[in-house]
C-alpha positions in Angstrom: -23.3 -3.6 17.0 -20.6 -1.4 15.5 -17.5 -2.9 13.8 -14.5 -3.5 16.1 -12.6 -0.2 16.5 -9.2 -2.0 16.8 -7.7 -3.5 13.7 -6.5 -7.1 13.8 -2.7 -7.1 14.5 -0.8 -6.9 11.2 -3.7 -5.4 9.3 -2.3 -1.9 9.2 0.8 -3.2 7.4 -1.3 -4.9 4.8 -3.4 -1.8 4.3 -0.3 0.4 3.9 1.1 -2.0 1.4 -2.2 -2.1 -0.5 -2.4 1.7 -0.6 1.2 2.0 -1.9 0.6 -0.7 -4.5 -1.5 2.0 -6.3 1.0 4.9 -6.2 3.9 6.5 -4.5 2.6 8.5 -1.5 3.6 10.4 1.6 2.2 9.4 5.0 -0.9 11.6 5.0 -1.8 10.4 1.5 -1.6 6.8 2.7 -3.8 7.6 5.7 -6.3 9.4 3.3 -6.4 6.5 0.9 -7.2 4.1 3.7 -9.9 6.4 5.1 -11.4 6.9 1.6 -11.4 3.2 0.6 -12.1 1.6 4.0 -14.7 3.9 5.4 -15.4 4.5 9.1 -14.8 0.8 10.1 -11.1 1.2 9.3 -9.8 4.0 11.4 -6.0 4.0 11.5 -4.3 6.1 14.2 -1.5 8.4 13.1 1.1 6.7 15.4 0.1 3.2 14.1 0.4 4.4 10.5 3.9 5.9 10.9 5.1 2.9 12.9 4.0 0.7 10.1 5.7 2.8 7.5 9.0 2.7 9.4 8.6 -1.1 10.1 7.9 -1.9 6.4 10.8 0.3 5.2 13.1 -1.4 7.7 12.1 -4.8 6.4 12.8 -3.8 2.8 9.2 -3.9 1.8 9.1 -0.1 1.1 11.6 2.4 -0.1 11.4 6.2 0.6 12.8 9.5 -0.6 12.3 13.1 0.4 10.3 15.4 -1.9 7.8 18.2 -1.9 4.1 17.6 -1.2 1.3 19.2 -3.3 1.4 22.2 -0.9 5.2 22.6 -1.2 6.0 21.1 2.2 8.9 18.7 2.6 7.6 15.1 2.9 8.9 11.6 2.8 7.4 9.7 -0.1 7.1 5.9 0.1 7.1 3.3 -2.7 6.4 -0.4 -2.5 9.3 -2.7 -3.5 9.2 -6.0 -5.3 9.5 -7.8 -2.0 6.6 -5.6 -0.7 4.4 -6.7 -3.6 5.1 -10.3 -2.9 4.3 -9.8 0.8 1.1 -8.1 -0.1 0.0 -11.0 -2.3 0.8 -13.5 0.5 -1.0 -11.3 3.1 -4.1 -10.9 1.0 -4.3 -14.6 0.3 -3.9 -15.4 4.1 -6.5 -12.7 4.9 -9.1 -14.4 2.5 -8.4 -17.8 4.2 -8.8 -16.2 7.6 -12.1 -14.5 6.6 -13.5 -17.7 5.2 -12.7 -19.6 8.4 -14.3 -17.0 10.6 -17.4 -16.8 8.5 -17.7 -20.6 8.5 -17.5 -20.6 12.3 -20.0 -17.8 12.6 -22.4 -19.5 10.2 -22.1 -16.8 7.5 
């Protein structure tokens, strides 16, 4: 059986924060980072990614500024804030507890 195609609610935000914890990026770079590091089981739709970026910025977990991408196109670059790093730590900790509970229930 293939991995579920839909991500658990809230997972996209955690993945975006994780990607941006490594470097300042524009939206396509965030998407590429998730694709590269997560593989085919973690497909993130464009709309979900950009909604997450806006939501996280609105919550003060990301900041952004306009700049030029590697191909000289205007792009919005996002950076994780201190509050975003704290949220990421909390989310990762919660994710590990969730994973352990599900594995326990499934006998794994």
